[in-house]
SEKEVEX-845212 format. One record per atom (N, C-alpha, C): y, z, x; residue in three letters. Coordinates in pm, whole numbers, padded with zeros to 5 digits, always signed. Atoms other than C-alpha are relative to their C-alpha. Example, Ala and Ser with C-alpha at 12.3 -4.5 7.8 and 13.67 -1.06 7.14 Angstrom:
2
-00119+00000+00089ALA/-00450+00780+01230ALA/+00120+00000+00090ALA/-00119-00006-00082SER/-00106+00714+01367SER/+00109+00073-00077SER/
REM end
This chain:
322
-00129-00060+00086MET/+00947+02321+01902MET/-00050+00071-00129MET/+00036-00091+00110THR/+00920+02579+01621THR/+00051-00069-00120THR/-00040+00047+00120ARG/+00939+02503+01275ARG/+00148+00025-00054ARG/-00153-00043+00027ARG/+01294+02683+01256ARG/+00073-00097+00086ARG/-00079+00108-00080ASP/+01412+02440+01549ASP/+00006-00128-00083ASP/+00001+00121+00085TRP/+01301+02147+01333TRP/+00086-00003-00112TRP/-00068-00007+00103VAL/+01452+02250+01020VAL/+00151-00002+00054VAL/-00154-00007-00047ALA/+01789+02354+01217ALA/+00039-00143+00040ALA/-00049+00133-00067ALA/+01799+02013+01408ALA/+00033-00098-00103ALA/-00032+00108+00106LEU/+01773+01797+01095LEU/+00113+00040-00086LEU/-00104-00051+00075ALA/+02022+02025+00914ALA/+00123-00046+00082ALA/-00115+00031-00051VAL/+02261+01911+01171VAL/+00016-00150-00038VAL/-00006+00139+00038VAL/+02179+01535+01119VAL/+00081+00000-00136VAL/-00037+00018+00167PHE/+02250+01573+00724PHE/+00130+00088-00004PHE/-00131-00071-00002GLY/+02570+01791+00808GLY/+00011+00109-00064GLY/-00017-00142+00048LEU/+02478+02119+00692LEU/+00036+00105+00076LEU/-00042-00097-00101VAL/+02559+02296+01005VAL/+00083-00070+00120VAL/-00069+00081-00113PRO/+02785+02202+01302PRO/-00100-00028+00098PRO/+00077+00041-00110ALA/+02626+02007+01568ALA/-00027+00073+00112ALA/+00003-00075-00111ALA/+02701+02232+01833ALA/-00108+00104+00013ALA/+00099-00119+00002ALA/+02470+02502+01715ALA/-00150-00019+00035ALA/+00132+00030-00031PHE/+02128+02328+01779PHE/-00006-00129+00069PHE/+00058+00137-00079SER/+01948+02073+01996SER/-00084-00068-00093SER/+00093+00072+00097PHE/+01744+01786+01822PHE/-00129+00005+00046PHE/+00139+00020-00051PRO/+01374+01758+01833PRO/-00014-00081+00109PRO/+00011+00057-00128ASP/+01246+01661+02157ASP/-00130-00081+00014ASP/+00111+00092+00006LYS/+00928+01445+02077LYS/+00016-00087-00109LYS/+00001+00066+00105PRO/+00857+01160+01863PRO/-00039+00011-00131PRO/+00080-00001+00112ILE/+00754+01124+01508ILE/-00090-00114-00016ILE/+00102+00105-00011THR/+00431+00940+01452THR/-00016-00032-00165THR/+00037+00030+00131LEU/+00357+00747+01131LEU/-00117-00061+00001LEU/+00139+00050-00006VAL/-00002+00695+01087VAL/-00009-00106-00128VAL/+00011+00106+00107ILE/-00097+00381+00884ILE/-00175-00019-00011ILE/+00151+00017+00010PRO/-00468+00315+00736PRO/-00057-00140+00020PRO/+00046+00138-00021PHE/-00462-00052+00770PHE/+00053-00077+00125PHE/-00059+00046-00111PRO/-00412-00285+01065PRO/+00140-00081-00041PRO/-00136+00060+00025PRO/-00058-00423+01109PRO/-00016-00150-00049PRO/-00011+00133+00085GLY/+00025-00734+00919GLY/-00005-00006-00158GLY/+00012-00018+00171GLY/-00014-00594+00547GLY/+00124+00061-00045GLY/-00143-00071+00044SER/+00252-00424+00339SER/-00009+00145+00027SER/-00036-00136-00053THR/+00172-00083+00460THR/+00052-00009+00156THR/-00069-00009-00132GLY/+00229-00160+00817GLY/+00159-00058-00007GLY/-00152+00059+00010TYR/+00547-00369+00716TYR/+00086+00102-00047TYR/-00074-00103+00037THR/+00672-00065+00519THR/+00025+00087+00109THR/+00011-00099-00102ALA/+00585+00166+00795ALA/+00108-00039+00112ALA/-00083+00023-00099LYS/+00787-00024+01041LYS/+00146-00009-00057LYS/-00119-00014+00044VAL/+01088-00061+00823VAL/+00042+00156-00020VAL/-00027-00128+00008LEU/+01067+00321+00751LEU/+00039+00058+00148LEU/-00040-00018-00139ALA/+01050+00383+01126ALA/+00139-00034+00058ALA/-00133+00070-00050ASP/+01348+00158+01209ASP/+00101+00103-00047ASP/-00101-00067+00056GLY/+01548+00352+00956GLY/+00014+00139+00045GLY/-00015-00143-00045ILE/+01455+00723+01053ILE/+00050+00001+00120ILE/-00069-00016-00135GLU/+01508+00650+01408GLU/+00161-00021+00010GLU/-00152-00002+00018SER/+01869+00568+01324SER/+00058+00125-00047SER/-00040-00131+00065ILE/+01904+00896+01143ILE/-00020+00095+00100ILE/+00038-00098-00058VAL/+01728+01124+01375VAL/+00019-00006+00156VAL/-00017+00043-00147ASN/+01794+00951+01720ASN/-00109+00048+00081ASN/+00138-00029-00082GLN/+01427+01006+01835GLN/-00084-00116-00046GLN/+00087+00113+00040PRO/+01166+00743+01853PRO/-00104+00046-00112PRO/+00094+00002+00116VAL/+00940+00686+01545VAL/-00102-00104+00014VAL/+00085+00089-00018LYS/+00631+00530+01623LYS/-00100-00029-00112LYS/+00103+00030+00094VAL/+00362+00356+01407VAL/-00143-00026+00052VAL/+00123-00002-00064GLU/+00014+00404+01476GLU/-00126-00011-00089GLU/+00082+00041+00094PRO/-00273+00253+01299PRO/-00128+00100+00026PRO/+00133-00076-00027LYS/-00596+00454+01236LYS/-00078-00056-00113LYS/+00061+00077+00101THR/-00806+00211+01034THR/-00131+00042-00055THR/+00148-00034+00049GLY/-01140+00232+00861GLY/-00037+00124-00079GLY/+00028-00122+00092ASN/-01325+00448+00643ASN/+00050+00016-00129ASN/-00059+00017+00135PHE/-01165+00359+00309PHE/+00146+00073+00012PHE/-00120-00077-00019GLY/-00848+00504+00463GLY/+00010+00145+00040GLY/+00018-00116-00026ILE/-00990+00834+00530ILE/+00020+00039+00147ILE/-00022-00040-00154ASN/-00961+00816+00911ASN/+00146+00033+00028ASN/-00133-00034+00002ALA/-00578+00798+00863ALA/+00034+00137-00082ALA/-00034-00117+00055LEU/-00569+01065+00622LEU/-00050+00130+00077LEU/+00045-00105-00075GLN/-00794+01299+00845GLN/+00099+00020+00117GLN/-00093-00001-00131GLU/-00530+01214+01141GLU/+00130+00120-00052GLU/-00108-00081+00039ILE/-00271+01425+00923ILE/-00038+00158-00020ILE/+00043-00142+00051VAL/-00467+01709+00804VAL/+00013+00102+00114VAL/-00009-00115-00087GLY/-00360+02041+00955GLY/+00120-00015+00078GLY/-00126+00019-00074LYS/-00054+01899+01132LYS/+00113+00021-00068LYS/-00103-00055+00099THR/+00214+02109+00938THR/+00135+00007+00077THR/-00120-00001-00049ASP/+00501+02058+01174ASP/+00094-00116-00013ASP/-00115+00102+00057GLY/+00655+01751+01026GLY/-00009-00121+00110GLY/+00001+00120-00077TYR/+00584+01524+01323TYR/-00104-00116-00003TYR/+00091+00103+00020THR/+00267+01349+01241THR/-00020-00016-00167THR/+00014+00040+00151LEU/+00287+01167+00886LEU/-00084-00105-00028LEU/+00077+00107+00041MET/+00115+00904+00688MET/+00069-00093-00088MET/-00046+00114+00116VAL/+00254+00585+00532VAL/-00153-00036-00072VAL/+00110+00025+00073GLY/-00020+00561+00278GLY/+00044-00117-00138GLY/-00018+00092+00101SER/-00067+00331-00033SER/-00074+00056-00152SER/+00075-00032+00110ILE/-00198+00331-00379ILE/-00158+00010+00009ILE/+00161+00002-00045ILE/-00539+00266-00242ILE/-00030+00121+00055ILE/+00078-00126-00093THR/-00565+00542+00019THR/+00058+00124-00064THR/-00048-00124+00051ASN/-00369+00807-00158ASN/-00014+00020-00161ASN/+00004-00006+00142SER/-00432+00738-00518SER/-00156-00030-00045SER/+00141+00031+00056MET/-00782+00568-00548MET/-00110+00046+00107MET/+00113-00052-00098THR/-00991+00675-00217THR/-00034+00146-00044THR/+00053-00123+00029PRO/-00975+01044-00323PRO/-00086+00007-00115PRO/+00080+00005+00114VAL/-01140+00936-00644VAL/-00121-00089+00029VAL/+00119+00099-00019MET/-01360+00631-00553MET/-00095+00026+00109MET/+00069-00017-00122HIS/-01466+00769-00224HIS/+00000+00130+00027HIS/-00020-00149-00013ARG/-01451+01141-00297ARG/-00108+00063+00099ARG/+00123-00038-00060GLU/-01807+01195-00165GLU/-00004+00000+00157GLU/-00015+00021-00151LYS/-01696+01063+00190LYS/+00104+00093+00073LYS/-00080-00106-00053LEU/-01433+01317+00230LEU/-00030+00108+00062LEU/+00045-00141-00036THR/-01480+01585+00464THR/+00090+00102-00019THR/-00095-00085+00038PHE/-01182+01772+00332PHE/+00017-00009-00128PHE/-00025-00022+00142ASP/-01041+01875+00002ASP/+00150-00074+00001ASP/-00129+00070-00020TYR/-00765+01604-00042TYR/+00120+00064-00059TYR/-00110-00070+00062ASP/-00559+01808-00289ASP/+00048+00117+00077ASP/-00048-00100-00060LYS/-00538+02102-00056LYS/+00034-00026+00148LYS/-00038+00036-00130GLU/-00476+01906+00256GLU/+00116-00106-00001GLU/-00121+00104+00004VAL/-00222+01634+00175VAL/+00101+00004-00100VAL/-00111-00012+00087VAL/+00109+01645+00022VAL/+00084-00131-00013VAL/-00090+00100-00022PRO/+00325+01357-00087PRO/+00138+00046+00007PRO/-00151-00011-00005ILE/+00681+01317+00003ILE/+00083-00100-00095ILE/-00071+00114+00114THR/+00819+01002-00182THR/-00056-00146+00023THR/+00034+00142-00004LYS/+00719+00656-00253LYS/+00120-00082+00076LYS/-00095+00072-00087LEU/+00897+00396-00046LEU/+00019-00144-00044LEU/-00048+00139+00070ALA/+00845+00054-00179ALA/-00131-00054-00087ALA/+00102+00045+00092SER/+00630-00154-00426SER/-00011-00148+00028SER/+00030+00125-00052PHE/+00472-00477-00333PHE/-00070-00074-00112PHE/+00085+00090+00103PRO/+00351-00749-00599PRO/-00104-00068+00092PRO/+00105+00065-00056SER/+00065-00935-00500SER/+00006-00167-00023SER/+00017+00150+00050VAL/-00002-01330-00492VAL/-00121-00029-00007VAL/+00133+00061+00030LEU/-00318-01457-00649LEU/-00013-00119+00048LEU/+00006+00122-00078MET/-00444-01734-00431MET/-00135-00052+00036MET/+00111+00043-00021THR/-00715-01963-00365THR/-00001-00082+00134THR/-00013+00060-00124GLN/-00807-02192-00068GLN/+00075-00144-00030GLN/-00065+00133+00017PRO/-00611-02525-00022PRO/-00082-00101-00047PRO/+00080+00113+00029ALA/-00903-02730-00081ALA/-00054+00010-00151ALA/+00051+00011+00166MET/-00978-02601-00456MET/+00060-00104-00083MET/-00032+00110+00078PRO/-00954-02889-00671PRO/+00055+00039-00137PRO/-00037-00052+00135ALA/-00772-02693-00945ALA/+00144+00080+00039ALA/-00127-00059-00053ASP/-00391-02580-00942ASP/+00046+00113-00098ASP/-00045-00108+00104THR/-00378-02307-01234THR/-00111+00117+00020THR/+00114-00118+00021VAL/-00567-01970-01275VAL/-00096-00045-00091VAL/+00102+00026+00108LYS/-00725-02095-01595LYS/-00087-00130+00055LYS/+00096+00123-00063ASP/-00849-02425-01416ASP/-00083+00051+00116ASP/+00079-00047-00119VAL/-00964-02245-01115VAL/-00125+00097-00075VAL/+00101-00084+00062LEU/-01156-01990-01348LEU/-00104-00090-00087LEU/+00104+00123+00066ALA/-01307-02293-01555ALA/-00078-00042+00087ALA/+00076+00064-00105ARG/-01408-02444-01245ARG/-00127+00097+00050ARG/+00094-00102-00041LEU/-01595-02149-01129LEU/-00105+00021-00118LEU/+00078-00001+00100LYS/-01746-02117-01465LYS/-00110-00100-00017LYS/+00069+00142-00001ARG/-01876-02475-01440ARG/-00105-00001+00116ARG/+00073+00014-00130THR/-02029-02417-01105THR/-00103+00115+00007THR/+00101-00118-00004ASN/-02212-02086-01011ASN/+00017+00119-00108ASN/-00020-00097+00121GLY/-02051-01873-01292GLY/+00022+00149+00055GLY/-00035-00128-00059THR/-01929-01622-01031THR/+00135+00004+00065THR/-00117-00031-00048LEU/-01596-01515-00929LEU/-00011+00078+00145LEU/-00001-00084-00125ARG/-01596-01404-00541ARG/+00112+00026+00052ARG/-00151-00030-00041PHE/-01296-01224-00413PHE/-00028+00102+00111PHE/-00006-00077-00100GLY/-01195-01025-00124GLY/+00074+00117-00006GLY/-00086-00118-00004THR/-01066-00682-00064THR/-00030+00068+00137THR/+00003-00084-00130ASP/-01019-00427+00206ASP/-00143+00069+00005ASP/+00126-00075+00017PHE/-01318-00232+00083PHE/-00014+00043-00157PHE/+00005-00029+00154PRO/-01456-00131-00267PRO/+00063+00122-00047PRO/-00072-00119+00045GLY/-01245+00101-00442GLY/+00150-00010+00015GLY/-00146+00043-00025THR/-00904-00069-00435THR/+00056-00055-00142THR/-00044+00048+00100TYR/-00670-00170-00703TYR/-00039-00152-00047TYR/+00017+00145+00010VAL/-00733-00538-00644VAL/-00155-00022-00067VAL/+00115+00020+00076ASP/-01095-00474-00754ASP/+00010+00023-00160ASP/-00008-00006+00142ILE/-00992-00360-01094ILE/+00069-00122-00058ILE/-00056+00128+00050ASP/-00777-00670-01134ASP/-00098-00089-00003ASP/+00104+00087+00009PHE/-01053-00886-01062PHE/-00120+00019-00090PHE/+00101-00018+00115ILE/-01294-00717-01280ILE/+00039-00044-00138ILE/-00051+00035+00127MET/-01066-00769-01562MET/+00022-00153-00017MET/+00002+00151-00003LEU/-01017-01133-01452LEU/-00102-00066-00047LEU/+00140+00054+00020GLY/-01370-01189-01449GLY/-00040+00016-00165GLY/+00036-00020+00136LYS/-01409-01041-01802LYS/+00074-00093-00084LYS/-00104+00084+00071ALA/-01127-01250-01922ALA/-00057-00151-00023ALA/+00059+00145-00028ALA/-01299-01579-01797ALA/-00165-00002-00005ALA/+00165-00023+00012ASP/-01672-01439-01872ASP/-00066-00063+00122ASP/+00078+00022-00121LEU/-01752-01474-01519LEU/-00075+00137+00076LEU/+00053-00098-00087LYS/-01975-01263-01295LYS/+00097+00041+00122LYS/-00100-00045-00095VAL/-01773-01075-01041VAL/-00074+00044+00140VAL/+00052-00052-00121SER/-01877-01019-00651SER/+00100+00029+00094SER/-00120-00070-00097ILE/-01692-00848-00368ILE/-00040-00035+00136ILE/+00050-00007-00132ARG/-01659-00920-00018ARG/+00108+00076+00095ARG/-00112-00071-00078SER/-01490-00664+00214SER/+00026-00054+00136SER/-00051+00028-00125ALA/-01286-00734+00528ALA/+00094+00089+00050ALA/-00114-00103-00032ASN/-01055-00530+00740ASN/+00113-00045+00012ASN/-00134+00027+00018GLY/-00724-00596+00646GLY/+00038-00137-00074GLY/-00034+00117+00082ALA/-00522-00868+00469ALA/-00003-00131+00083ALA/+00030+00101-00085LEU/-00547-01108+00752LEU/-00133-00055-00011LEU/+00145+00022-00004ALA/-00911-01084+00759ALA/-00057-00062-00140ALA/+00019+00052+00129ILE/-00924-01131+00374ILE/+00034-00169-00008ILE/-00061+00106-00030LEU/-00702-01436+00423LEU/-00096-00113+00070LEU/+00085+00096-00068ASN/-00936-01593+00678ASN/-00131-00016-00069ASN/+00132+00046+00057ASP/-01245-01554+00451ASP/+00036-00090-00118ASP/-00043+00100+00089LEU/-01037-01727+00186LEU/-00015-00145+00060LEU/-00033+00131-00067VAL/-00948-02022+00409VAL/-00138-00064+00032VAL/+00132+00050-00049GLU/-01321-02050+00541GLU/-00086-00009-00126GLU/+00086+00025+00111GLY/-01466-02051+00185GLY/-00101+00099-00029GLY/+00110-00122+00040ARG/-01653-01718+00184ARG/+00035+00066-00124ARG/-00046-00044+00129ILE/-01455-01624-00121ILE/+00085-00098-00080ILE/-00070+00104+00088ASP/-01296-01806-00410ASP/+00150+00050-00010ASP/-00133-00041+00037LEU/-00982-01591-00469LEU/+00034+00131+00065LEU/-00042-00118-00061ALA/-00765-01325-00325ALA/+00122+00034-00050ALA/-00135-00057+00021MET/-00477-01115-00417MET/+00053+00078+00105MET/-00048-00062-00121LEU/-00276-01041-00110LEU/+00144+00039-00001LEU/-00139-00051+00039ASN/+00053-00844-00092ASN/+00079-00098+00040ASN/-00095+00113-00011VAL/+00356-01040-00099VAL/+00057-00012+00152VAL/-00036+00007-00138ALA/+00450-00961+00266ALA/-00108-00078+00078ALA/+00096+00074-00073THR/+00124-01100+00402THR/+00023-00162-00057THR/-00001+00136+00054ALA/+00154-01417+00163ALA/+00123-00066+00029ALA/-00127+00044-00043SER/+00521-01466+00269SER/-00023-00066+00125SER/-00002+00044-00129ALA/+00433-01485+00621ALA/-00117-00101+00028ALA/+00113+00097-00001ASN/+00134-01717+00565ASN/+00001-00115-00084ASN/-00018+00115+00104ILE/+00270-01977+00333ILE/-00040-00124+00057ILE/+00052+00112-00070GLY/+00079-02288+00391GLY/-00143-00012+00021GLY/+00133-00024-00037LYS/-00259-02139+00464LYS/-00077+00007-00137LYS/+00082-00019+00161TYR/-00362-02100+00059TYR/+00079-00083-00079TYR/-00054+00062+00105LYS/-00287-02220-00255LYS/+00037+00105-00111LYS/-00032-00111+00111PRO/-00076-01970-00472PRO/-00029-00047-00138PRO/+00019+00035+00132LEU/-00172-01967-00836LEU/+00090+00090-00090LEU/-00071-00067+00069ALA/+00024-01670-00967ALA/+00058+00137+00079ALA/-00051-00132-00041VAL/+00229-01348-00882VAL/-00032+00092-00106VAL/+00019-00114+00098THR/+00167-01002-01019THR/+00132+00061-00048THR/-00114-00054+00036SER/+00526-00933-01047SER/+00045-00026-00155SER/-00059+00037+00115THR/+00726-00951-01382THR/+00089-00102-00011THR/-00083+00114-00020ARG/+00931-01221-01259ARG/-00023-00073+00100ARG/+00044+00085-00115ARG/+00912-01516-01045ARG/+00067+00049+00130ARG/-00048-00030-00122LEU/+00962-01445-00672LEU/+00070-00085+00049LEU/-00098+00092-00076PRO/+01243-01599-00459PRO/-00092-00095+00105PRO/+00082+00067-00098ASN/+00970-01690-00197ASN/-00097-00103-00049ASN/+00099+00080+00062PHE/+00739-01856-00453PHE/+00072-00033-00144PHE/-00081+00041+00110PRO/+00999-02006-00702PRO/-00094-00065-00126PRO/+00090+00096+00095ASP/+00735-02255-00855ASP/-00137+00069-00051ASP/+00143-00073+00035VAL/+00447-01989-00892VAL/+00025+00084-00131VAL/-00004-00061+00134PRO/+00406-01856-01235PRO/-00029+00148+00024PRO/+00048-00129-00003THR/+00381-01486-01309THR/-00148+00018-00058THR/+00122-00004+00067MET/+00037-01358-01425MET/+00013-00025-00164MET/-00019-00003+00128SER/+00189-01326-01763SER/+00016-00139-00035SER/-00024+00137+00036GLU/+00298-01685-01768GLU/-00135-00105+00022GLU/+00140+00065-00020ALA/-00040-01798-01638ALA/-00097+00033-00111ALA/+00070-00018+00131GLY/-00176-01644-01958GLY/-00088+00122+00021GLY/+00063-00129-00025TYR/-00299-01294-01815TYR/+00084+00107+00012TYR/-00107-00105+00005PRO/-00028-01043-01910PRO/-00033+00151+00041PRO/+00040-00156-00017GLN/-00224-00728-01855GLN/-00081+00009+00138GLN/+00057+00006-00130ILE/-00355-00815-01513ILE/+00102-00006+00107ILE/-00076-00008-00123GLY/-00188-00721-01183GLY/+00042+00113+00016GLY/-00044-00131-00051THR/-00140-00383-01022THR/+00096-00005+00099THR/-00099-00003-00123ALA/+00164-00293-00813ALA/-00060+00085+00107ALA/+00032-00053-00107ASN/+00082-00201-00469ASN/+00123+00097+00064ASN/-00103-00085-00031TRP/+00301+00100-00388TRP/-00037+00069+00139TRP/+00025-00066-00137GLN/+00343+00249-00041GLN/+00085+00142-00004GLN/-00042-00115+00015GLY/+00422+00607+00018GLY/+00009+00090+00129GLY/-00001-00081-00126LEU/+00510+00881+00292LEU/-00070+00135-00036LEU/+00084-00112+00028PHE/+00269+01185+00304PHE/-00008+00083+00124PHE/+00001-00106-00095ALA/+00234+01503+00502ALA/-00124+00090-00004ALA/+00102-00092+00014ALA/-00011+01767+00563ALA/+00052+00102-00092ALA/-00021-00107+00111ARG/-00023+02029+00278ARG/+00001+00134+00103ARG/-00011-00130-00099GLY/+00099+02363+00458GLY/+00137-00027+00072GLY/-00118+00031-00065THR/+00399+02177+00595THR/+00122+00089-00086THR/-00104-00082+00050PRO/+00708+02409+00518PRO/+00078-00078-00122PRO/-00069+00061+00105PRO/+00876+02330+00182PRO/+00142-00065+00048PRO/-00132+00064-00047ASP/+01219+02284+00374ASP/+00006-00106+00064ASP/+00002+00128-00081ILE/+01090+02043+00608ILE/-00058-00111-00094ILE/+00032+00104+00116ILE/+00921+01838+00311ILE/+00139-00050-00053ILE/-00125+00031+00043ARG/+01269+01840+00164ARG/+00072-00102+00087ARG/-00083+00083-00080THR/+01440+01727+00450THR/-00068-00129+00043THR/+00077+00122-00035LEU/+01172+01457+00540LEU/+00020-00095-00138LEU/-00022+00072+00122HIS/+01221+01337+00175HIS/+00144-00072+00017HIS/-00132+00058-00011LYS/+01590+01292+00222LYS/+00030-00097+00106LYS/+00007+00086-00110ALA/+01543+01134+00553ALA/-00068-00136-00034ALA/+00076+00129+00024ALA/+01294+00880+00413ALA/+00084-00073-00120ALA/-00106+00067+00129VAL/+01524+00809+00068VAL/+00108-00073+00085VAL/-00108+00078-00052ASP/+01827+00747+00302ASP/-00042-00133+00097ASP/+00020+00098-00076ALA/+01640+00545+00559ALA/-00035-00137-00090ALA/+00019+00114+00090MET/+01502+00312+00279MET/+00098-00056-00090MET/-00121+00048+00057GLY/+01835+00303+00112GLY/+00095-00076+00104GLY/-00093+00062-00090SER/+01999+00150+00420SER/+00018-00144-00018SER/-00010+00127+00030ALA/+02124-00203+00413ALA/-00103-00082+00074ALA/+00091+00065-00057LYS/+01893-00306+00677LYS/-00150+00007-00060LYS/+00141-00010+00064ALA/+01585-00164+00492ALA/+00001-00077-00117ALA/-00014+00072+00130ARG/+01697-00323+00155ARG/-00015-00134+00048ARG/+00011+00142-00033GLN/+01734-00657+00342GLN/-00161-00028+00049GLN/+00144+00019-00056GLY/+01376-00618+00518GLY/-00079-00004-00133GLY/+00081-00032+00116ILE/+01211-00506+00186ILE/+00003-00142-00091ILE/-00012+00117+00080ALA/+01375-00802-00009ALA/-00042-00115+00068ALA/+00016+00120-00082LYS/+01296-01058+00254LYS/-00151-00040-00033LYS/+00142+00052+00032VAL/+00924-01036+00146VAL/-00012+00013-00159VAL/-00001-00025+00153ASN/+01009-00993-00232ASN/-00060+00129-00039ASN/+00042-00144+00048ALA/+00911-00624-00242ALA/+00099+00064-00033ALA/-00084-00087+00064GLU/+01102-00349-00408GLU/+00008+00138+00055GLU/-00008-00137-00030ILE/+01222-00024-00277ILE/-00008+00096-00114ILE/+00032-00083+00119THR/+01107+00248-00502THR/-00030+00158+00033THR/+00009-00136-00051THR/+01178+00601-00361THR/-00036+00102-00124THR/+00012-00083+00105SER/+01085+00887-00557SER/+00113+00126+00000SER/-00109-00098+00009GLU/+01322+01145-00713GLU/-00022+00131+00079GLU/+00042-00134-00065SER/+01133+01442-00571SER/-00156-00017+00029SER/+00139+00003-00035PRO/+00789+01501-00393PRO/-00091+00030-00131PRO/+00056-00033+00125GLU/+00691+01667-00719GLU/-00023-00092-00097GLU/+00024+00125+00095LYS/+00734+01374-00925LYS/-00085-00082+00030LYS/+00111+00070-00056LEU/+00532+01182-00704LEU/-00128+00047-00019LEU/+00129-00061+00024ALA/+00254+01424-00724ALA/-00047-00030-00148ALA/+00047+00029+00143THR/+00254+01394-01097THR/-00026-00133-00026THR/+00053+00111+00032GLU/+00247+01045-01090GLU/-00149-00033+00058GLU/+00145+00032-00067ILE/-00061+01018-00865ILE/-00102+00076-00059ILE/+00097-00075+00077LYS/-00238+01271-01068LYS/-00036-00082-00128LYS/+00023+00078+00110ALA/-00204+01041-01361ALA/-00065-00130+00041ALA/+00071+00134-00047GLU/-00316+00731-01165GLU/-00159+00049+00042GLU/+00133-00045-00049MET/-00616+00942-01034MET/-00092+00007-00129MET/+00074-00022+00122ALA/-00722+01009-01404ALA/-00050-00145-00049ALA/+00054+00134+00035ASN/-00740+00641-01474ASN/-00095-00055+00095ASN/+00103+00051-00118TRP/-00926+00547-01157TRP/-00145+00068-00051TRP/+00122-00087+00025GLU/-01183+00832-01273GLU/-00087-00084-00102GLU/+00053+00084+00108GLU/-01258+00606-01586GLU/-00066-00128+00048GLU/+00050+00134-00036LEU/-01318+00290-01396LEU/-00075+00001+00136LEU/+00065-00002-00121ALA/-01493+00406-01074ALA/-00133-00055-00004ALA/+00118+00032+00002SER/-01829+00350-01182SER/-00017-00153+00009SER/-00009+00140+00009GLU/-01759-00003-01268GLU/+00030-00076+00128GLU/-00035+00050-00121VAL/-01594-00079-00940VAL/-00106+00020+00099VAL/+00094-00038-00091MET/-01848+00078-00740MET/-00147-00066-00008MET/+00123+00076+00038ALA/-02120-00117-00908ALA/+00027-00143+00026ALA/-00001+00125-00028LEU/-01987-00448-00796LEU/-00066-00061+00130LEU/+00060+00041-00090PRO/-02232-00663-00611PRO/+00073-00048+00120PRO/-00079+00061-00134ALA/-02123-00750-00232ALA/-00058-00129+00034ALA/+00012+00131-00060GLU/-02097-01087-00089GLU/-00022+00035+00164GLU/+00018-00030-00133LYS/-02229-01117+00269LYS/+00062-00115+00081LYS/
REM end
């Protein structure tokens, strides 16, 4: 199907022209995700896919392309400018990776990837293993200080917002900080439960689905969360400046025609604004945060990248746990 057919067909959906004039796109849309299912990216992609399917009346599938700091998923959309292959990425893959792992990219991120809209924002739950004989953030950090003086934390890979938060937490407690990488949120949780790390910050979707497997210490939201009513915020725990929001967003290949980008922006915003999507996102204590325009999101990402540039060397110098 040509670009003209795509635009015309979606124009029918949004009531811009009579339905009798055009046929609808005749193949599925693919949403590539950079992490295994089970985390906030996969959860958001599934909510978005369900919503867009109801709008365009065609299958929308979610396809994981994991590994390589999110670059494998980014690579999957490069050059595919017809609007059928998109990416649901995050602050990690589409704001930090282009800075922290620039040397690993085989393409120019700015020239090959274009943002469409933010979709949702997920706070994190700071957690430790159930056997930890301390119940507050300060007490856990004090115990680590008394033992080996090191805070071991888990992450998907070096170069994520979690790394920044734990560097700041380590500085606040005068602790050395070391990092252990695992493939996905569930793998990080397993490392925590089995004692290979001391602390983790997992997105609230994963945390909500695994209550009972860890000890929650704080949430990175500005208010307490319904799924964790007795868990303080980081501010209440005494660390008001620590805790980055993990946003999820929709991206396409740069070169996708502007009219298709606008149509996809509207479709995504409408899908996330549906009652079903609102309920699904609220269920895991996340928040829908769609962008006013693709241009506005692009500006926000540029500002974030400038911040990561300043912190990149410190993050990449973290010693690794084995």
